[in-house]
C-alpha positions as CSV (number, residue, x, y, z in Angstrom):
1,M,-93.7,-27.2,61.9
2,P,-94.0,-29.8,58.8
3,D,-94.9,-33.1,59.3
4,V,-92.0,-34.1,57.2
5,V,-88.9,-32.9,58.1
6,K,-85.6,-33.6,56.8
7,E,-81.9,-34.5,59.1
8,V,-83.9,-34.2,62.7
9,Q,-82.4,-34.6,65.7
10,V,-82.2,-36.5,68.3
11,A,-82.0,-35.0,71.8
12,S,-80.6,-31.5,72.7
13,C,-77.7,-32.9,74.6
14,L,-76.9,-35.2,71.0
15,T,-75.2,-34.5,68.1
16,E,-76.7,-37.5,65.8
17,R,-80.2,-36.1,63.2
18,I,-82.7,-39.5,62.0
19,D,-82.6,-39.1,57.8
20,V,-86.0,-38.3,57.3
21,V,-89.2,-38.1,60.6
22,D,-92.9,-38.4,59.5
23,R,-94.2,-36.8,63.2
24,L,-98.0,-37.2,61.8
25,E,-97.0,-41.1,61.2
26,G,-94.4,-41.4,64.1
27,V,-92.1,-43.6,61.2
28,A,-88.1,-42.5,60.7
29,Y,-86.4,-43.2,57.6
30,E,-82.5,-43.8,57.3
31,L,-81.1,-43.9,53.4
32,K,-78.5,-47.2,53.3
33,V,-76.3,-46.1,49.8
34,S,-73.5,-48.2,50.5
35,G,-74.0,-51.9,50.4
36,K,-70.5,-51.3,52.6
37,N,-71.4,-52.4,56.8
38,P,-75.1,-51.3,56.2
39,H,-75.6,-54.4,59.6
40,H,-73.4,-51.9,61.4
41,E,-75.6,-47.9,59.8
42,F,-78.8,-50.4,61.0
43,Y,-77.6,-51.0,64.7
44,R,-76.5,-47.4,65.0
45,D,-80.3,-46.4,63.7
46,V,-81.9,-48.0,65.2
47,F,-80.4,-46.8,68.8
48,K,-80.8,-43.5,67.1
49,V,-84.8,-44.4,67.4
50,V,-84.5,-45.0,70.6
51,A,-82.9,-41.9,71.9
52,Y,-85.0,-40.2,70.3
53,N,-88.5,-41.9,71.5
54,E,-86.7,-42.0,75.4
55,L,-84.4,-38.4,75.3
56,G,-85.3,-35.7,72.8
57,G,-89.7,-36.7,73.0
58,G,-90.5,-38.4,69.7
59,N,-93.0,-40.6,69.2
60,I,-91.4,-43.7,66.5
61,Q,-93.5,-46.3,66.0
62,L,-91.8,-47.8,62.2
63,F,-88.0,-47.8,61.5
64,V,-87.7,-48.0,58.2
65,F,-84.2,-48.4,57.3
66,L,-83.9,-48.3,53.3
67,T,-80.5,-50.0,51.6
68,E,-79.5,-51.6,48.6
69,A,-81.1,-55.1,47.8
70,S,-78.0,-57.0,48.4
71,A,-77.4,-55.0,51.8
72,A,-81.2,-56.2,53.1
73,K,-81.0,-59.0,52.5
74,R,-77.8,-59.9,54.0
75,L,-80.1,-57.9,57.3
76,S,-83.1,-60.6,57.2
77,A,-81.1,-62.9,58.7
78,G,-78.8,-63.1,61.7
79,L,-78.5,-60.3,64.9
80,A,-80.7,-58.1,62.4
81,A,-83.6,-60.2,62.2
82,F,-83.7,-60.4,66.0
83,V,-83.9,-56.6,65.5
84,T,-85.7,-56.9,63.3
85,S,-87.7,-60.0,64.6
86,C,-88.5,-57.9,68.2
87,G,-89.4,-54.6,67.1
88,N,-91.8,-54.0,69.7
89,R,-89.9,-54.4,72.5
90,L,-87.6,-51.4,71.8
91,G,-91.3,-49.4,71.3
92,F,-91.5,-49.7,67.7
93,E,-91.2,-51.9,64.4
94,V,-89.1,-52.5,62.8
95,S,-87.7,-52.7,58.5
96,V,-85.9,-53.4,56.5
97,V,-86.1,-52.3,52.5
98,G,-84.2,-52.7,49.8
99,L,-83.9,-50.7,46.9
């Protein structure tokens, strides 16, 4: 199986998928191209990584959420900033990157 895989199923009991997983480096990537409601997608994607690690046998150490620069700026405040800052309690680092 390749080290970098796209559309990785979170767990056999779930239908959700993670956009890209680098299994060798332990990095999950999600891309949100629309600036509409990025926070909804962000939280959902964080939980997909939690489920992947807990139910799917994964070992993600870093979750990278890629989105428009304006959306990344909005996610740098409030609850999303808190989630990013306490990612280690979730078992992995969380990073929001503006494109």
